[in-house]
N, C-alpha and C positions, 0 to 999 in steps of 0.2 A: 667339313666332308671337306673332302679331296679332289680334284679333279678327278679321277680313274670313276671312284664311285660319285660322283655328283654326273656322272651320264648318264646313269640310268632315269636320275629323275629328272632329263632332259630329252624326253626318250622325244617327246612331244613335236620339239624346234628342228629335233635333229631331221623325221620324218618331216618336217616341213617342208627344208634343204634340199632335203633328199631329193623332195616331191616336184621340185622346182628347177633341180640340177637334169633331172631325167628330161619335164618339159623344153629345156633350155636344148638339150640335144636331138630328143623327136624330132622339135622345129626346124633343126636343120637339116633331119636327115629325112620327116613327112615327101616324099611324093610331090603331090597335088596338092590341090588347096582343101578340099574335102577331105582328104587322110587327116590333114592338119586339123581342121576344122570339128572333129566329130571326135576324132579319136587323145589329141589333148585330151579336148573337156573329158575322156574316163578318166586317163592317168592325169590328172588335176586332182576327180573325185576322188577315185585309188589310194591318194598320196593324204589329203584328208581325211576321210575317215578311217584311215589306219592313224594319222595325228590325233583325231578324234578318240579312239578306244584304247591308245595308249596315254588321254587323257582322260579318259573316263575309270583307267585302269590305279591312275593317285587318287580318283574318290579318299579319302577320310588317312591319308598321310602325315604318319606325326612330322609335325613344321619344325624345318629345317635349313641352319645353313649351307649353301651350293656354290664353286668354284671356291675355294680359299675365302667365305664368309664377302664373297662379290654378291650373289646372286640371292634372297630370301625366295625361300619354295613356303608355300602354306594354305592352309582354303581357298583363299582368297584368288590366289597364280591358278590356282589346280581350277574356278568357279571361271576366270577370263580365257582359259584354256580352254575349256568345256564347249565356251559365247563362242569364237571371233569359230574356230571349230565348225561350227552350226552354223554358225554367218557364209561358209566359206563353204560347206554344204546347200546354202539354201541359192547365191549369191552363182555357182558353178552349173547348180537344176535349169538355175533359169536361164542361163548362156547356152545351156542345151536345145531349150527348144531355139535360138534366137533365130531367121531369118538370117540375117547377117552373117552373124560370127560363122553361118556352113555355107552362106556367099552364096548366097539366093535371094540377094535384095528385090524392096516392093520393086520390081519395072515399070515405067511408063505411070504409075502413082506416086505423089507425092500422101504421105499423112502428115495430116502437121496437129498437135494435141494440146494446141490450146495458142491465142491471138499470142503476141508476143506481149504485148503493157502485159497478162496478168500470169504474170513471174511464177510465183510462189503457185501456184497450183499450173502449172506446167505439165502436170505427169500423167493429172488426174484428172481432170479435159477433154475428153474426145470433141473432138471434130469436126470431122470425117478422113472420109481420102477425095482425094480431087484427081481425076484425069494430068496429061502435065509431055501426054508428048510432044505433043507442038513448042517443052517453055525449053526458048533456051540459054537461058543462067533464074537462079531466084537470088535476092541478095536482101539482108534486111540492114538495113544502115541507118546511124544511130543521129539521131533527132540534133545533136552539137554541131555533130560536120557540115548538116548542110546551114543552118542558121536562121534565122526568128524573118527576114527579110522572106527567104522560100515560100513559108508556110505563110504570112502575109498574102503571098502572093495567089499560090490558092486559093487563100477564100475569098479572093477576092472574083478572080473565076467563081467558085464554089454561089458567091450572093450573088453575082449578075448574072446569074442561073435564072436568079426567084423561083426556087423551086422544084426547077425542075431537070436533066440530066445535065450537067457541066461542057460547054465545049473543049472538045477534048484538043483539036485542034494548038487553044488558049493554055492548056494544060500543057502539053509537048511542047510550045516554049518558054512559057515558068522553066521544063524542069532542063530544058537545054540552054537555056542563062544563068542554067546554077550546077552545070559542069555533068547533069545528069542524059544521058540519052534512050529513050524512050522506046517502048518495043511496037516492032510496026503495030 
């Protein structure tokens, strides 16, 4: 099949390419952040729905070669076009309800999804919301950066507490020796 005839079967890819270009231009022209957040999502959703419709229209088409035998067009290709389009629709619909995308993050709250050491369950375990009005900074430090001496000294301070609360001044001193600045 020649180049011009192949374009008819390449419609979903063309629709997605036009949508990406439209999103780039729309992002440049939109005035406020809320305009960009809401309208950009709807522009993307519309383009993906057009691509999905074009992909569904190709269902059951005869297998052929496109662009001078450079691309194979068959039911397998159509299946993955439909699968990708449905995945994009789901992702865009989820992002339309996101407060962060809309420019309204959770002010004054820190929402932890899980403890850092439970990485695989990061998005499945909800540990609740913590107020952080007075928080100056939150940092996650890899244990490899501090070295084993830091943890051995902290363990000694905790062990010296004999089951009670550890001495915060001693912990602060250990932190300072290892280059950390404890919060007041």
